[in-house]
N, CA, C and O of each residue as an XYZ file, in Angstrom:
412
protein
N     -30.764      9.490    -98.762
C     -30.144     10.612    -98.101
C     -30.264     10.493    -96.580
O     -29.314     10.761    -95.843
N     -31.455     10.085    -96.129
C     -31.684      9.928    -94.703
C     -30.767      8.850    -94.136
O     -30.219      9.013    -93.046
N     -30.600      7.766    -94.857
C     -29.717      6.675    -94.435
C     -28.263      7.138    -94.350
O     -27.533      6.767    -93.431
N     -27.864      7.940    -95.306
C     -26.492      8.465    -95.295
C     -26.262      9.334    -94.061
O     -25.222      9.241    -93.409
N     -27.234     10.170    -93.753
C     -27.122     11.029    -92.574
C     -27.069     10.195    -91.297
O     -26.287     10.480    -90.390
N     -27.893      9.181    -91.237
C     -27.896      8.313    -90.061
C     -26.547      7.592    -89.918
O     -26.022      7.461    -88.812
N     -26.002      7.135    -91.025
C     -24.690      6.477    -91.007
C     -23.597      7.448    -90.563
O     -22.707      7.100    -89.786
N     -23.689      8.656    -91.072
C     -22.696      9.670    -90.690
C     -22.808      9.997    -89.201
O     -21.793     10.174    -88.527
N     -24.012     10.077    -88.697
C     -24.217     10.346    -87.266
C     -23.660      9.192    -86.435
O     -23.025      9.417    -85.405
N     -23.896      7.956    -86.883
C     -23.344      6.782    -86.198
C     -21.816      6.851    -86.168
O     -21.192      6.623    -85.131
N     -21.236      7.164    -87.305
C     -19.775      7.260    -87.391
C     -19.252      8.371    -86.477
O     -18.252      8.197    -85.781
N     -19.938      9.508    -86.490
C     -19.522     10.613    -85.622
C     -19.626     10.220    -84.148
O     -18.758     10.562    -83.344
N     -20.680      9.507    -83.805
C     -20.834      9.035    -82.425
C     -19.713      8.062    -82.049
O     -19.180      8.117    -80.941
N     -19.366      7.181    -82.973
C     -18.271      6.240    -82.723
C     -16.946      6.984    -82.568
O     -16.144      6.670    -81.688
N     -16.732      7.963    -83.423
C     -15.508      8.766    -83.337
C     -15.469      9.519    -82.012
O     -14.422      9.619    -81.372
N     -16.620     10.045    -81.610
C     -16.686     10.767    -80.341
C     -16.342      9.831    -79.178
O     -15.596     10.207    -78.274
N     -16.881      8.629    -79.207
C     -16.589      7.646    -78.156
C     -15.098      7.306    -78.153
O     -14.477      7.215    -77.094
N     -14.535      7.120    -79.342
C     -13.097      6.823    -79.438
C     -12.271      7.974    -78.874
O     -11.294      7.749    -78.160
N     -12.661      9.201    -79.192
C     -11.914     10.366    -78.714
C     -12.012     10.485    -77.198
O     -11.023     10.791    -76.531
N     -13.196     10.246    -76.658
C     -13.364     10.291    -75.200
C     -12.501      9.212    -74.553
O     -11.856      9.455    -73.533
N     -12.492      8.026    -75.144
C     -11.666      6.931    -74.629
C     -10.191      7.320    -74.639
O      -9.473      7.072    -73.670
N      -9.748      7.919    -75.718
C      -8.346      8.348    -75.824
C      -8.038      9.412    -74.781
O      -6.998      9.355    -74.126
N      -8.928     10.373    -74.622
C      -8.718     11.438    -73.632
C      -8.631     10.850    -72.228
O      -7.767     11.236    -71.441
N      -9.521      9.923    -71.917
C      -9.501      9.284    -70.599
C      -8.186      8.532    -70.400
O      -7.578      8.616    -69.333
N      -7.747      7.800    -71.417
C      -6.484      7.062    -71.317
C      -5.311      8.011    -71.112
O      -4.413      7.729    -70.318
N      -5.314      9.125    -71.819
C      -4.240     10.111    -71.669
C      -4.242     10.670    -70.252
O      -3.182     10.824    -69.646
N      -5.407     10.971    -69.726
C      -5.501     11.506    -68.364
C      -5.025     10.475    -67.337
O      -4.328     10.813    -66.380
N      -5.408      9.226    -67.547
C      -4.942      8.163    -66.647
C      -3.421      8.043    -66.726
O      -2.751      7.920    -65.701
N      -2.884      8.079    -67.930
C      -1.434      7.999    -68.120
C      -0.735      9.163    -67.414
O       0.280      8.971    -66.745
N      -1.285     10.369    -67.567
C      -0.698     11.542    -66.903
C      -0.696     11.352    -65.390
O       0.300     11.624    -64.719
N      -1.820     10.884    -64.865
C      -1.930     10.687    -63.424
C      -0.937      9.637    -62.944
O      -0.287      9.817    -61.915
N      -0.821      8.549    -63.683
C       0.133      7.501    -63.307
C       1.553      8.037    -63.319
O       2.341      7.730    -62.425
N       1.885      8.833    -64.322
C       3.225      9.410    -64.396
C       3.475     10.373    -63.254
O       4.566     10.393    -62.685
N       2.464     11.181    -62.910
C       2.627     12.099    -61.782
C       2.867     11.313    -60.506
O       3.752     11.649    -59.718
N       2.072     10.259    -60.303
C       2.249      9.423    -59.119
C       3.628      8.783    -59.118
O       4.288      8.704    -58.082
N       4.056      8.327    -60.288
C       5.371      7.693    -60.408
C       6.472      8.693    -60.066
O       7.397      8.371    -59.321
N       6.373      9.912    -60.613
C       7.387     10.930    -60.327
C       7.358     11.327    -58.856
O       8.407     11.545    -58.250
N       6.166     11.422    -58.283
C       6.061     11.753    -56.866
C       6.718     10.664    -56.026
O       7.439     10.955    -55.071
N       6.465      9.415    -56.387
C       7.060      8.296    -55.655
C       8.579      8.320    -55.781
O       9.290      8.101    -54.801
N       9.072      8.584    -56.978
C      10.522      8.663    -57.188
C      11.111      9.794    -56.355
O      12.141      9.613    -55.706
N      10.469     10.958    -56.366
C      10.964     12.094    -55.585
C      10.942     11.774    -54.099
O      11.884     12.096    -53.376
N       9.861     11.137    -53.640
C       9.757     10.788    -52.224
C      10.857      9.798    -51.844
O      11.476      9.926    -50.788
N      11.099      8.810    -52.711
C      12.158      7.832    -52.446
C      13.526      8.502    -52.411
O      14.351      8.200    -51.549
N      13.763      9.415    -53.353
C      15.050     10.115    -53.378
C      15.219     10.956    -52.121
O      16.311     11.009    -51.554
N      14.161     11.608    -51.683
C      14.217     12.421    -50.466
C      14.532     11.535    -49.262
O      15.368     11.891    -48.430
N      13.866     10.382    -49.166
C      14.126      9.450    -48.066
C      15.565      8.940    -48.098
O      16.219      8.848    -47.060
N      16.052      8.610    -49.291
C      17.429      8.137    -49.413
C      18.415      9.226    -49.006
O      19.414      8.949    -48.342
N      18.132     10.456    -49.402
C      19.005     11.569    -49.039
C      19.003     11.780    -47.530
O      20.057     12.000    -46.934
N      17.827     11.716    -46.909
C      17.750     11.864    -45.457
C      18.519     10.749    -44.754
O      19.210     10.998    -43.766
N      18.402      9.524    -45.255
C      19.150      8.404    -44.668
C      20.651      8.600    -44.831
O      21.424      8.307    -43.918
N      21.059      9.093    -45.987
C      22.476      9.349    -46.230
C      23.000     10.416    -45.277
O      24.097     10.280    -44.734
N      22.230     11.471    -45.072
C      22.635     12.531    -44.145
C      22.765     11.971    -42.732
O      23.714     12.304    -42.021
N      21.822     11.124    -42.318
C      21.911     10.497    -40.994
C      23.187      9.661    -40.877
O      23.892      9.723    -39.870
N      23.474      8.880    -41.920
C      24.676      8.042    -41.900
C      25.935      8.894    -41.832
O      26.868      8.572    -41.095
N      25.964      9.982    -42.600
C      27.133     10.867    -42.573
C      27.303     11.495    -41.199
O      28.426     11.622    -40.712
N      26.203     11.887    -40.570
C      26.281     12.448    -39.218
C      26.805     11.415    -38.229
O      27.607     11.739    -37.353
N      26.352     10.174    -38.369
C      26.833      9.111    -37.487
C      28.325      8.857    -37.695
O      29.064      8.643    -36.733
N      28.759      8.883    -38.942
C      30.184      8.695    -39.236
C      30.995      9.835    -38.641
O      32.060      9.614    -38.065
N      30.489     11.052    -38.781
C      31.197     12.212    -38.235
C      31.313     12.100    -36.713
O      32.372     12.370    -36.147
N      30.231     11.703    -36.058
C      30.267     11.525    -34.604
C      31.258     10.429    -34.234
O      32.007     10.564    -33.267
N      31.261      9.342    -35.008
C      32.186      8.244    -34.746
C      33.637      8.711    -34.900
O      34.498      8.356    -34.095
N      33.901      9.513    -35.944
C      35.262     10.008    -36.169
C      35.701     10.906    -35.014
O      36.828     10.794    -34.531
N      34.822     11.785    -34.580
C      35.145     12.678    -33.458
C      35.422     11.856    -32.208
O      36.348     12.152    -31.453
N      34.618     10.827    -31.995
C      34.802      9.961    -30.829
C      36.153      9.254    -30.882
O      36.845      9.165    -29.868
N      36.529      8.754    -32.050
C      37.819      8.064    -32.195
C      38.969      9.030    -31.910
O      39.894      8.693    -31.171
N      38.916     10.225    -32.491
C      39.986     11.212    -32.286
C      40.044     11.637    -30.823
O      41.126     11.732    -30.245
N      38.878     11.895    -30.223
C      38.851     12.287    -28.808
C      39.448     11.194    -27.926
O      40.189     11.476    -26.984
N      39.117      9.952    -28.244
C      39.664      8.837    -27.464
C      41.177      8.765    -27.639
O      41.912      8.562    -26.673
N      41.637      8.933    -28.881
C      43.081      8.914    -29.132
C      43.795     10.031    -28.385
O      44.865      9.810    -27.817
N      43.217     11.226    -28.380
C      43.836     12.349    -27.672
C      43.810     12.137    -26.162
O      44.765     12.487    -25.469
N      42.725     11.569    -25.651
C      42.647     11.280    -24.217
C      43.712     10.259    -23.828
O      44.359     10.388    -22.788
N      43.887      9.246    -24.671
C      44.920      8.243    -24.385
C      46.313      8.860    -24.444
O      47.191      8.494    -23.663
N      46.516      9.799    -25.372
C      47.800     10.507    -25.432
C      48.040     11.283    -24.144
O      49.139     11.259    -23.592
N      47.010     11.970    -23.671
C      47.137     12.746    -22.431
C      47.439     11.855    -21.235
O      48.079     12.283    -20.275
N      46.974     10.618    -21.302
C      47.258      9.661    -20.233
C      48.589      8.944    -20.453
O      48.946      8.024    -19.717
N      49.316      9.387    -21.488
C      50.613      8.811    -21.852
C      50.502      7.331    -22.243
O      51.439      6.554    -22.059
N      49.351      6.968    -22.778
C      49.149      5.617    -23.307
C      49.297      5.725    -24.821
O      48.327      5.647    -25.575
N      50.537      5.905    -25.231
C      50.825      6.258    -26.622
C      50.477      5.148    -27.612
O      49.940      5.413    -28.688
N      50.784      3.913    -27.245
C      50.494      2.814    -28.174
C      48.989      2.683    -28.421
O      48.552      2.451    -29.549
N      48.212      2.835    -27.361
C      46.753      2.751    -27.512
C      46.218      3.943    -28.308
O      45.283      3.802    -29.097
N      46.814      5.106    -28.097
C      46.355      6.292    -28.837
C      46.666      6.146    -30.327
O      45.875      6.551    -31.178
N      47.829      5.561    -30.630
C      48.197      5.346    -32.036
C      47.185      4.412    -32.709
O      46.830      4.606    -33.872
N      46.730      3.410    -31.978
C      45.723      2.488    -32.526
C      44.454      3.255    -32.898
O      43.870      3.013    -33.954
N      44.029      4.173    -32.039
C      42.826      4.968    -32.322
C      43.041      5.878    -33.532
O      42.169      5.990    -34.394
N      44.199      6.523    -33.592
C      44.472      7.404    -34.733
C      44.576      6.598    -36.031
O      44.172      7.069    -37.095
N      45.123      5.378    -35.935
C      45.174      4.507    -37.120
C      43.762      4.156    -37.607
O      43.520      4.072    -38.811
N      42.830      3.951    -36.658
C      41.438      3.696    -37.040
C      40.879      4.887    -37.822
O      40.226      4.723    -38.852
N      41.153      6.094    -37.306
C      40.650      7.303    -37.973
C      41.268      7.447    -39.361
O      40.583      7.800    -40.321
N      42.561      7.173    -39.458
C      43.252      7.277    -40.753
C      42.706      6.239    -41.730
O      42.538      6.520    -42.917
N      42.431      5.046    -41.225
C      41.881      4.000    -42.089
C      40.508      4.409    -42.640
O      40.189      4.144    -43.799
N      39.706      5.053    -41.794
C      38.374      5.476    -42.225
C      38.416      6.682    -43.156
O      37.578      6.819    -44.048
N      39.407      7.564    -42.939
C      39.508      8.760    -43.786
C      40.982      9.099    -44.001
O      41.523      9.972    -43.321
N      41.631      8.417    -44.936
C      43.071      8.595    -45.137
C      43.450      9.956    -45.730
O      44.633     10.291    -45.781
N      42.484     10.733    -46.171
C      42.792     12.024    -46.795
C      42.815     13.188    -45.815
O      43.076     14.323    -46.211
N      42.548     12.923    -44.550
C      42.528     14.002    -43.559
C      43.890     14.094    -42.866
O      44.265     13.222    -42.082
N      44.614     15.160    -43.171
C      45.960     15.352    -42.620
C      45.955     15.506    -41.104
O      46.940     15.169    -40.447
N      44.867     16.007    -40.545
C      44.801     16.201    -39.091
C      44.989     14.888    -38.339
O      45.577     14.868    -37.258
N      44.495     13.800    -38.905
C      44.621     12.511    -38.229
C      46.086     12.084    -38.161
O      46.535     11.526    -37.160
N      46.820     12.353    -39.233
C      48.255     12.037    -39.234
C      48.983     12.918    -38.223
O      49.883     12.456    -37.521
N      48.591     14.180    -38.156
C      49.212     15.100    -37.196
C      48.933     14.666    -35.768
O      49.816     14.738    -34.913
N      47.716     14.217    -35.501
C      47.378     13.744    -34.158
C      48.228     12.532    -33.788
O      48.657     12.369    -32.646
N      48.452     11.697    -34.782
C      49.237     10.487    -34.544
C      50.664     10.854    -34.158
O      51.330     10.129    -33.419
N      51.119     11.990    -34.671
C      52.416     12.508    -34.271
C      53.498     11.939    -35.095
O      54.667     12.269    -34.893
């Protein structure tokens, strides 16, 4: 009887060790996943910020092209102004204002 109890205690201790090991592994897995998700979110945020910067630069470039085209029109340099408006149309063919500026 004493031997049986000792064996059962050994088995329970082994089971306890296995359970602790599993719990630790689960916690490590959770932490790794949290870190992974945080990294993914941080990367997405950085990509979004870069995209916004690029869009702002494109918008500034478009305004500059249109302003240059209008300035050339005011100087009666029509052929040069058409070239600028064509650049704007090439970059954004869906904007009717560029066609109107071209005249």
